[in-house]
C-alpha positions in Angstrom: 62.5 59.7 -65.1 65.9 57.9 -65.2 67.1 56.3 -62.0 70.4 57.6 -60.6 73.2 55.1 -60.3 72.7 54.9 -56.5 69.0 54.3 -57.0 69.7 51.5 -59.4 72.1 50.0 -57.0 69.6 50.1 -54.3 67.2 48.2 -56.5 69.5 45.4 -57.0 69.0 42.6 -54.6 71.6 40.1 -53.3 70.9 36.5 -54.1 68.5 34.4 -56.1 68.1 30.8 -56.9 66.5 29.9 -60.2 64.7 26.5 -59.8 64.4 24.4 -63.0 61.9 21.4 -62.6 62.1 18.0 -64.1 59.8 16.2 -66.5 56.2 16.6 -65.5 57.0 19.3 -63.0 56.4 23.0 -63.0 57.6 26.3 -61.6 55.4 26.1 -58.5 57.8 23.4 -57.2 60.0 26.2 -56.2 57.7 27.0 -53.3 58.8 24.0 -51.2 62.4 25.3 -51.1 61.7 28.7 -49.7 61.2 27.6 -46.2 64.4 25.6 -46.4 66.5 28.5 -47.9 64.8 31.7 -46.6 68.0 33.8 -47.2 67.4 33.5 -50.9 64.7 34.7 -53.4 63.7 31.5 -55.2 62.0 31.7 -58.6 60.7 28.6 -60.5 61.1 28.7 -64.3 58.5 27.0 -66.5 59.7 26.0 -70.0 58.8 24.1 -73.2 60.4 20.6 -72.7 59.3 19.2 -76.0 62.8 19.8 -77.4 66.1 21.0 -75.9 66.3 24.2 -78.1 62.8 25.2 -76.9 63.7 24.7 -73.2 67.0 26.5 -73.8 65.3 29.5 -75.2 62.7 29.7 -72.4 65.3 29.4 -69.6 67.6 31.9 -71.2 64.7 34.4 -71.5 63.9 34.0 -67.8 67.4 34.3 -66.7 68.1 37.4 -68.8 64.9 39.1 -67.4 66.3 38.6 -63.8 70.1 39.0 -64.3 70.2 42.6 -63.8 68.2 42.5 -60.6 70.6 40.3 -58.5 74.2 40.3 -57.6 74.4 36.5 -57.2 72.5 34.0 -59.2 72.5 30.3 -58.4 70.7 27.3 -60.0 68.7 24.5 -58.4 67.6 21.9 -61.0 66.0 18.5 -60.9 66.5 15.5 -63.2 66.2 16.5 -66.9 66.0 20.1 -65.7 69.7 19.9 -64.9 70.5 19.1 -68.5 68.3 22.0 -69.8 69.8 24.2 -67.3 73.4 23.5 -68.2 72.5 23.7 -71.9 70.9 27.1 -71.4 73.2 28.8 -69.0 76.6 27.5 -69.8 77.4 31.0 -71.3 75.7 33.0 -68.5 77.1 34.0 -65.2 75.9 31.5 -62.5 77.7 31.5 -59.1 76.6 28.0 -58.0 74.6 25.1 -59.1 72.8 22.3 -57.1 71.6 19.5 -59.2 69.2 16.9 -57.9 69.2 13.4 -59.5 70.5 15.2 -62.6 70.6 14.1 -66.3 74.4 14.7 -66.9 74.8 13.0 -70.3 71.8 13.2 -72.5 73.3 11.2 -75.4 74.2 8.4 -73.1 70.8 8.4 -71.5 69.0 8.3 -74.9 71.5 5.3 -76.0 70.7 3.5 -72.7 67.0 3.9 -73.3 67.5 2.6 -76.9 69.2 -0.4 -75.5 66.4 -1.0 -72.9 63.8 -0.7 -75.7 65.8 -3.0 -78.0 66.0 -0.3 -80.7 69.1 0.1 -82.9 70.2 3.6 -84.1 69.6 2.4 -87.7 66.0 1.7 -86.8 65.7 5.0 -85.0 67.1 7.0 -87.8 64.8 5.3 -90.3 61.6 5.6 -88.2 62.4 9.1 -86.7 60.5 8.3 -83.4 60.0 5.0 -81.6 57.6 4.7 -78.7 58.7 2.4 -75.8 56.9 0.3 -73.2 58.3 2.4 -70.4 56.7 5.6 -71.5 59.3 7.5 -73.4 59.3 8.1 -77.1 62.8 7.9 -78.5 63.6 10.6 -81.1 66.5 10.5 -83.6 66.3 14.2 -83.9 66.8 14.6 -80.2 69.7 12.2 -80.2 71.4 14.1 -82.9 70.8 17.5 -81.2 72.4 16.2 -78.0 75.4 15.0 -80.0 76.0 18.2 -81.9 75.4 20.5 -78.8 77.9 19.5 -76.2 77.7 21.2 -72.8 80.6 23.2 -71.6 79.7 23.7 -67.9 82.4 25.4 -65.6 80.0 26.5 -62.7 80.9 25.2 -59.2 78.4 22.4 -58.9 77.0 20.2 -56.1 75.2 16.9 -57.1 72.8 15.0 -55.0 72.7 11.4 -56.5 70.5 8.6 -55.4 72.2 5.1 -55.1 69.1 3.4 -56.7 68.7 6.0 -59.5 67.4 4.1 -62.5 68.2 6.8 -65.1 71.7 8.0 -64.5 74.4 5.6 -63.5 76.8 6.2 -60.7 79.7 5.9 -63.3 78.2 8.8 -65.3 78.2 11.0 -62.2 81.7 10.1 -61.3 82.8 10.9 -64.9 81.1 14.2 -64.7 82.7 15.1 -61.3 86.2 14.1 -62.5 86.0 16.3 -65.5 84.1 19.3 -64.1 84.2 21.7 -61.1 81.8 19.5 -59.3 81.2 17.3 -56.1 78.7 14.7 -55.4 76.9 13.5 -52.5 75.2 10.0 -52.6 72.2 8.9 -50.7 72.2 5.2 -49.9 69.1 3.4 -50.9 67.8 6.7 -52.4 65.7 6.8 -55.5 65.7 9.1 -58.5 62.6 10.9 -57.2 63.2 12.1 -53.8 59.8 11.6 -52.2 59.7 9.7 -48.9 60.1 11.5 -45.5 63.6 10.0 -45.3 64.6 11.2 -48.7 63.1 14.7 -48.4 64.9 15.1 -45.1 68.1 14.1 -46.7 67.6 16.6 -49.5 66.7 19.3 -47.1 69.8 18.9 -45.1 71.9 18.7 -48.4 70.4 22.0 -49.6 71.4 23.7 -46.4 74.9 22.4 -46.6 75.2 23.6 -50.2 73.6 27.1 -49.9 73.9 28.1 -46.2 76.7 26.2 -44.5 79.4 26.8 -47.1 
């Protein structure tokens, strides 16, 4: 039987946070945030990270499945998961975003890694892919995708940035903040991967300030 309008409204819950993990992570990481933010339903999203279009497809599919069940949808994303989240959800309704050590400019990151590896764009274009000594494989196809698919992100966004982040420069964060509806919090002596007790305590307080105390 079809649900009445009132019954449908009663089935709609209030707030959810979609957690989008970084490289090498998985959806179960969302579990650690539930005790910090008990007022929210928190759902982790697994996705194919082999190429941006694949990640975009999976994240959009997860969003679309949940969109009709909640009044307010927020995003919590980590590292490259932030790039994938913005790429996938820039045309979806998102109330708030919280980004931890985010990749904010994929083209710039790839170009930086090319510089670190001593690889020219001409070489990358000719070879297609070039492995590096720091564990990343540079891809010309990936670079071209990032260039041809710019992100238009208008969601109110809070960024947690670590002073010693070795992937995203502070200048990149400042440029993003100045050109978007965004604000950044910097942890002095923090690292890209928040893992020590001090860093995790800082992260916990930051999350509460973003989602509870505002």
